[in-house]
C-alpha positions in Angstrom: 14.7 -21.2 -45.0 17.0 -21.8 -47.8 18.1 -17.9 -48.3 18.4 -17.4 -44.6 20.6 -20.4 -44.2 22.9 -18.8 -46.9 23.5 -15.7 -45.1 23.1 -16.1 -41.7 25.5 -17.6 -39.2 24.5 -20.6 -36.8 23.6 -18.5 -33.9 21.4 -16.0 -36.7 19.9 -18.9 -38.3 18.7 -20.4 -35.1 16.8 -17.6 -33.9 15.3 -17.4 -37.1 14.2 -21.1 -37.4 13.3 -21.3 -33.2 11.3 -18.1 -32.5 7.5 -18.6 -32.5 5.1 -15.5 -33.0 3.0 -16.9 -30.1 1.5 -14.0 -27.8 4.3 -12.9 -25.2 7.7 -11.5 -25.7 10.7 -12.4 -27.1 13.9 -10.8 -26.1 17.1 -11.1 -28.7 20.0 -9.8 -26.8 22.6 -8.9 -29.1 26.3 -7.7 -28.9 27.2 -4.7 -31.0 28.2 -6.1 -34.5 26.2 -9.3 -34.0 24.1 -8.9 -37.0 20.8 -8.2 -35.4 19.4 -6.0 -38.4 20.1 -8.9 -40.6 18.4 -11.5 -38.2 15.3 -8.6 -37.9 14.8 -8.8 -41.5 14.1 -12.5 -42.0 12.4 -12.3 -38.7 10.0 -10.0 -40.7 10.0 -12.2 -43.8 8.9 -15.0 -41.2 6.1 -13.2 -39.8 4.8 -12.3 -42.7 4.2 -16.2 -44.0 2.3 -16.6 -40.5 -1.4 -17.2 -41.1 -2.1 -16.0 -37.1 -0.5 -12.3 -38.3 -2.7 -9.7 -39.5 -0.1 -6.9 -39.1 3.7 -6.3 -38.7 4.8 -3.2 -36.9 8.4 -2.0 -36.0 9.2 0.4 -33.4 12.5 2.1 -34.0 14.3 5.2 -31.8 14.9 7.4 -35.0 13.5 8.6 -38.1 16.7 7.2 -39.9 16.8 4.0 -38.4 13.0 3.6 -39.4 14.0 4.4 -43.0 16.7 2.1 -42.8 14.8 -0.7 -41.5 11.8 -0.6 -43.7 14.1 -0.2 -47.1 16.2 -3.4 -46.0 12.6 -5.5 -44.8 11.1 -4.4 -48.4 14.3 -5.5 -50.4 14.3 -8.9 -48.8 10.6 -9.0 -49.5 11.2 -8.3 -53.1 13.9 -10.9 -53.5 11.7 -13.4 -51.6 9.2 -12.3 -54.0 6.3 -12.5 -50.8 4.5 -9.7 -52.3 3.2 -12.1 -55.4 1.8 -14.4 -52.3 -1.5 -13.4 -51.7 -1.4 -15.1 -47.9 1.7 -13.1 -47.0 1.2 -9.9 -44.6 1.8 -6.7 -46.3 4.7 -4.4 -45.0 3.4 -1.0 -44.7 5.6 2.3 -44.1 2.8 3.4 -41.5 3.5 0.1 -39.5 7.1 1.8 -39.0 7.3 3.8 -36.6 9.2 6.1 -33.8 7.7 6.0 -30.1 7.3 9.9 -30.5 5.2 9.4 -33.3 2.8 7.1 -31.9 2.8 9.0 -28.7 1.7 12.1 -30.8 -1.0 10.3 -32.8 -2.5 9.0 -29.1 -2.5 12.7 -27.8 -3.9 14.2 -30.9 -7.0 11.5 -30.4 -7.7 12.2 -26.9 -7.4 15.8 -27.5 -10.3 15.3 -30.3 -12.4 13.1 -27.8 -12.1 15.8 -25.3 -13.4 18.3 -28.0 -10.2 20.3 -28.4 -8.7 21.6 -31.3 -4.8 20.0 -31.7 -1.8 19.2 -30.1 1.4 21.8 -30.1 4.8 20.2 -29.2 6.8 22.4 -27.0 10.6 22.7 -26.6 12.6 22.7 -23.3 13.3 26.5 -23.8 9.2 27.3 -24.0 8.7 25.0 -21.1 11.6 26.8 -19.2 10.0 30.4 -19.9 6.7 28.9 -18.4 8.3 27.4 -15.5 10.4 30.9 -14.8 7.1 33.0 -15.0 5.4 30.4 -12.5 8.4 30.4 -10.1 8.4 34.4 -10.1 4.9 34.5 -9.0 5.2 31.7 -6.3 8.4 33.3 -5.0 7.1 36.9 -5.3 4.0 35.5 -2.8 6.7 33.7 -0.9 8.5 36.7 -0.1 5.2 38.8 1.1 4.3 35.4 3.2 7.8 35.4 4.9 7.9 39.4 5.8 4.1 38.7 7.2 5.9 35.7 9.5 8.8 37.5 10.1 7.1 40.8 11.9 4.7 38.0 13.9 8.1 36.6 15.0 7.4 33.5 13.4 10.5 33.0 11.2 10.0 30.5 8.3 13.0 28.6 6.4 12.7 28.8 2.8 12.9 25.1 0.9 15.6 24.6 -1.2 14.2 25.8 -4.7 13.4 28.9 -3.0 17.0 29.9 -2.0 18.7 28.8 -5.7 19.1 31.5 -8.3 15.6 31.2 -10.5 17.4 30.2 -13.5 19.1 27.4 -11.8 15.9 26.4 -10.0 14.3 26.2 -13.4 16.9 24.1 -15.1 16.6 21.8 -11.8 12.8 21.5 -12.4 12.6 20.8 -16.0 15.5 18.0 -15.6 13.3 16.4 -12.4 10.2 16.9 -14.4 11.9 14.7 -17.0 13.5 12.3 -15.0 10.2 11.7 -13.1 8.1 10.9 -16.5 10.6 8.7 -18.5 10.9 6.8 -14.8 7.0 6.4 -15.3 6.6 8.3 -11.6 4.3 11.1 -10.9 5.9 14.5 -12.0 4.2 16.6 -8.8 5.4 15.5 -5.1 6.9 17.5 -1.9 10.3 15.8 -2.2 12.0 19.0 -3.0 9.7 21.3 -0.8 6.6 23.1 -1.5 7.7 25.4 -3.8 8.9 22.9 -6.4 5.8 20.7 -5.7 3.6 24.1 -6.6 5.8 25.1 -9.7 5.6 21.4 -11.4 1.7 21.5 -10.2 1.0 24.8 -11.9 3.2 23.6 -15.0 1.3 20.4 -15.4 -1.8 22.1 -15.3 -1.1 25.0 -17.6 0.0 21.9 -20.3 -3.1 20.3 -20.3 -5.0 22.5 -22.3 -4.9 26.4 -23.0 -8.0 28.7 -23.5 -8.2 27.3 -27.1 -8.7 24.0 -26.6 -4.9 22.9 -27.9 -3.3 20.6 -25.6 0.5 21.7 -25.2 3.1 19.2 -23.8 6.3 17.9 -24.7 7.4 14.4 -26.0 8.3 13.2 -22.9 5.0 14.4 -21.4 2.9 12.3 -24.5 5.1 9.4 -24.3 3.9 9.4 -20.3 0.5 10.1 -21.7 0.5 7.0 -23.7 1.8 4.4 -21.0 -0.6 5.6 -18.5 -3.5 5.6 -20.5 -3.2 1.9 -20.9 -4.1 1.6 -24.4 -1.9 -0.8 -26.5 -0.6 0.3 -29.6 -0.9 -3.3 -31.3 -3.2 -6.0 -30.5 -3.5 -9.7 -30.5 -3.4 -10.5 -34.1 -0.5 -8.3 -34.7 3.8 -8.6 -34.2 5.7 -5.6 -32.6 9.3 -5.6 -33.5 11.4 -3.2 -31.3 14.7 -2.4 -32.5 17.5 -0.7 -30.1 15.2 -1.9 -27.2 18.2 -1.1 -24.8 17.2 2.7 -25.4 13.9 2.9 -24.3 13.1 4.6 -21.0 11.1 2.7 -18.1 8.1 5.0 -19.4 8.3 3.3 -22.6 8.8 -0.3 -21.2 5.4 0.3 -19.8 4.0 1.0 -23.4 5.1 -2.3 -24.5 3.6 -4.0 -21.5 0.3 -2.4 -22.4 0.9 -4.0 -25.9 1.7 -7.6 -24.0 -1.5 -7.3 -21.6 -3.4 -7.2 -25.0 -2.1 -10.3 -26.1 0.3 -8.9 -28.8 3.4 -10.5 -29.9 6.4 -8.4 -28.9 10.0 -9.3 -30.3 12.7 -7.0 -28.9 16.3 -6.8 -29.9 19.1 -4.9 -28.3 22.0 -5.2 -25.9 21.6 -4.5 -22.1 25.4 -3.8 -22.1 25.4 -0.7 -24.2 24.5 2.5 -21.7 25.5 5.2 -23.9 22.0 6.4 -24.2 21.5 6.7 -20.3 22.3 10.5 -20.4 18.9 10.6 -22.6 16.5 8.4 -20.1 17.3 5.2 -21.3 16.6 2.5 -18.1 19.3 0.1 -17.7 19.0 -3.1 -18.3 15.9 -2.9 -20.4 15.5 -6.4 -22.1 16.4 -7.9 -18.4 13.4 -5.6 -16.7 10.6 -6.2 -19.5 11.4 -10.4 -19.0 11.1 -9.5 -15.4 8.1 -7.3 -15.6 6.0 -9.7 -17.6 6.8 -12.5 -15.5 5.6 -11.0 -12.5 2.0 -10.3 -14.4 -0.7 -12.5 -13.3 -1.3 -14.4 -14.8 2.3 -14.3 -16.4 2.9 -13.6 -19.9 5.0 -16.1 -21.8 8.5 -14.9 -22.2 11.7 -16.6 -24.2 15.2 -15.4 -24.5 17.6 -15.7 -27.3 21.4 -14.5 -27.4 23.5 -13.2 -30.3 26.9 -12.2 -29.2 29.4 -13.5 -32.1 30.8 -10.7 -33.5 31.1 -9.8 -37.3 32.3 -6.2 -37.0 35.5 -5.7 -34.5 38.6 -7.9 -33.8 38.7 -9.8 -30.8 41.3 -7.1 -28.9 38.8 -4.7 -29.6 35.9 -6.7 -27.9 38.1 -7.5 -25.1 39.2 -3.8 -24.7 35.5 -2.8 -24.7 34.8 -5.6 -22.1 37.1 -4.1 -19.5 35.7 -1.0 -19.5 31.9 -2.1 -18.9 30.4 -1.5 -15.2 30.8 -4.4 -12.7 26.9 -4.4 -12.6 27.0 -5.0 -16.6 29.5 -7.9 -16.3 27.3 -9.5 -13.7 24.1 -9.2 -14.8 25.3 -11.0 -18.4 24.8 -14.6 -18.9 
């Protein structure tokens, strides 16, 4: 702890000293420039010396942040000579991963368990082409049905998707599917009418497995599959750190809940006041939501909350200006 006391501020040092790696979730709510990555590296070192922990994992949003986190944690371990301590838990690069790679591994295991031949990740354009073909078939059939009904003098009003240009309908349904997956909701329902329901149902069927036994999906799909499987990504003898946790979708929060239900120790770091990744499916007030879900479990999952708002990067004038731009809900939710 002597090195920690030299390099950490009072708030940072308190968190490193007080955070215990008991089963449950600890949230470190950290403002921008508060030095949470430095705290993370020292928590990694502390976890390495905890005899109840057999493996340490870090979940990051991108490959770049994965490499940076691993390099910084490795550098501190070398400086502290933890690799020379036989009781210290080793840090494996395989344990520092993105949620996309974990979900892909789960998809491959599931495909193999049902005798499949592998998993292929398809992009938005490929999904769009499949959906366009599905809509073309559905709308052609719908035209024939409408002509029959009009001949019988029983006109039927088309649903909204059927009345749109097909290219616009494809864009809409792709966006709806993505949003529902990230919100951990069923993709197929009748909210947008029968054509949309039938199109999304067919698309889900085509993505399950092709004629060669290969599972087809995009990353939103395999992440949703991992969340719905209930399979924990770590177990009770492990600690999982999640950096930039405010960028998680609600579906990804459910993946953390699966680990917590298995008795894992989860430490999330982030700033709920950052909303810049909402466009990419991030859930508003992620850390607050995770703590609430853990508390509502039966029996409740233990939770702790730390704050880290002293700014080491910006001036007070910049921070004050940024605060005035925050949405009202963010200001009200901050303690």
